[in-house]
C-alpha positions in Angstrom: 9.2 17.0 -116.9 10.6 14.6 -119.5 8.4 12.4 -121.6 9.6 9.3 -119.7 8.7 11.0 -116.4 5.3 12.0 -117.7 4.8 8.5 -119.0 5.8 7.0 -115.6 3.5 9.3 -113.5 0.5 8.8 -115.8 0.9 5.1 -116.2 1.4 4.5 -112.5 -1.5 6.8 -111.7 -3.7 4.9 -114.1 -2.7 1.4 -112.8 -3.0 2.3 -109.1 -6.2 4.3 -109.7 -8.0 1.7 -111.7 -7.0 -1.1 -109.4 -8.2 1.0 -106.4 -11.5 1.9 -108.0 -12.2 -1.7 -109.0 -11.2 -3.0 -105.5 -13.3 -0.2 -103.9 -16.3 -1.1 -106.0 -16.0 -4.8 -105.1 -15.6 -4.0 -101.4 -18.3 -1.4 -100.9 -20.9 -2.0 -103.7 -20.8 -5.6 -104.9 -23.1 -8.0 -103.2 -21.7 -11.3 -101.8 -23.1 -14.4 -103.4 -23.0 -16.3 -100.2 -24.1 -14.9 -96.8 -21.1 -16.5 -95.1 -18.5 -15.1 -97.5 -15.8 -12.8 -96.1 -15.5 -11.0 -99.5 -18.2 -9.5 -101.7 -16.7 -10.7 -105.0 -14.4 -13.6 -105.8 -11.8 -11.3 -107.4 -11.8 -8.8 -104.5 -8.6 -10.1 -102.9 -6.8 -10.2 -106.2 -7.6 -6.5 -106.9 -6.7 -5.5 -103.4 -3.3 -7.2 -103.8 -2.8 -5.6 -107.2 -3.5 -2.2 -105.8 -1.1 -2.7 -102.9 1.6 -4.1 -105.1 1.2 -1.3 -107.7 1.1 1.6 -105.2 4.9 1.8 -104.9 5.1 2.5 -108.6 3.1 5.7 -108.0 5.3 6.6 -105.0 8.4 6.1 -107.2 6.9 8.2 -110.0 6.0 11.1 -107.7 9.5 11.0 -106.3 10.9 10.9 -109.8 9.2 14.2 -110.7 9.4 15.9 -107.3 12.5 17.9 -107.5 12.5 18.6 -111.3 8.9 19.4 -111.7 6.9 19.9 -108.5 9.4 21.6 -106.2 11.0 23.5 -109.1 7.7 25.0 -110.2 6.6 25.7 -106.6 9.8 27.4 -105.5 10.2 29.6 -108.6 6.6 30.9 -108.4 5.4 29.3 -111.6 1.7 30.3 -111.9 0.4 28.1 -114.8 -1.8 25.2 -113.5 -0.5 26.0 -110.0 -3.8 25.2 -108.2 -4.3 21.8 -109.6 -0.6 20.9 -109.2 -0.5 22.2 -105.7 -3.6 20.2 -104.9 -1.9 17.0 -106.2 1.2 17.7 -104.2 -0.8 18.3 -101.0 -3.0 15.3 -101.5 -0.2 12.9 -102.1 1.1 12.7 -98.6 -2.2 12.0 -96.7 -3.1 9.5 -99.5 0.2 7.7 -99.1 0.3 7.7 -95.3 -3.3 6.6 -95.0 -2.8 3.8 -97.5 0.0 2.3 -95.4 -1.6 3.1 -92.1 -4.8 1.3 -92.8 -2.8 -1.9 -93.5 -1.2 -1.8 -90.1 -4.0 -0.4 -87.9 -4.4 -2.4 -84.7 -7.9 -1.2 -83.9 -11.0 -1.0 -86.0 -11.6 2.6 -85.1 -8.2 3.7 -86.5 -8.7 1.4 -89.5 -12.0 3.1 -90.3 -10.4 6.6 -89.9 -7.5 5.7 -92.3 -9.9 4.1 -94.8 -12.0 7.3 -94.8 -8.9 9.5 -95.3 -7.5 7.2 -98.0 -10.8 7.1 -99.9 -11.3 10.9 -99.7 -7.8 11.9 -100.7 -7.5 9.2 -103.4 -10.8 10.2 -105.1 -9.8 13.9 -105.1 -6.3 12.9 -106.2 -7.7 11.0 -109.2 -10.0 13.9 -110.1 -7.0 16.4 -110.1 -4.8 13.7 -111.8 -7.2 13.9 -114.8 -7.6 17.7 -114.7 -4.0 18.7 -114.3 -2.5 17.2 -117.5 -5.6 18.4 -119.5 -4.9 22.0 -118.5 -1.6 21.8 -120.2 -3.3 21.2 -123.5 -5.8 24.0 -123.2 
């Protein structure tokens, strides 16, 4: 992976991850000031929009490193950091699909399912996203 690719994946992961964590905190943990409010925090819509608008950067970055780093290491049997890298590769697709699916869900049941899948895969993705590059330094 080139320095530019590493920079792209880490920067996009940071931007999307931080915007998602802030939005998630506002949506699930902040208390609405007004009992009639449809949002829990006045900045909640802005952080949701930022998260949705930044997510394609992460998709692009993963695509950028897919053949030269992810697939190359997987197909040649590279063993170093394989578990954390494989976890990231496997988590990416359900995280991606669920993120888009929850925006277009027609029923509340499916929306709740996609939210759960997106939250679960995204939180584990962020955990491995921090662990994986640190393993390189050890």
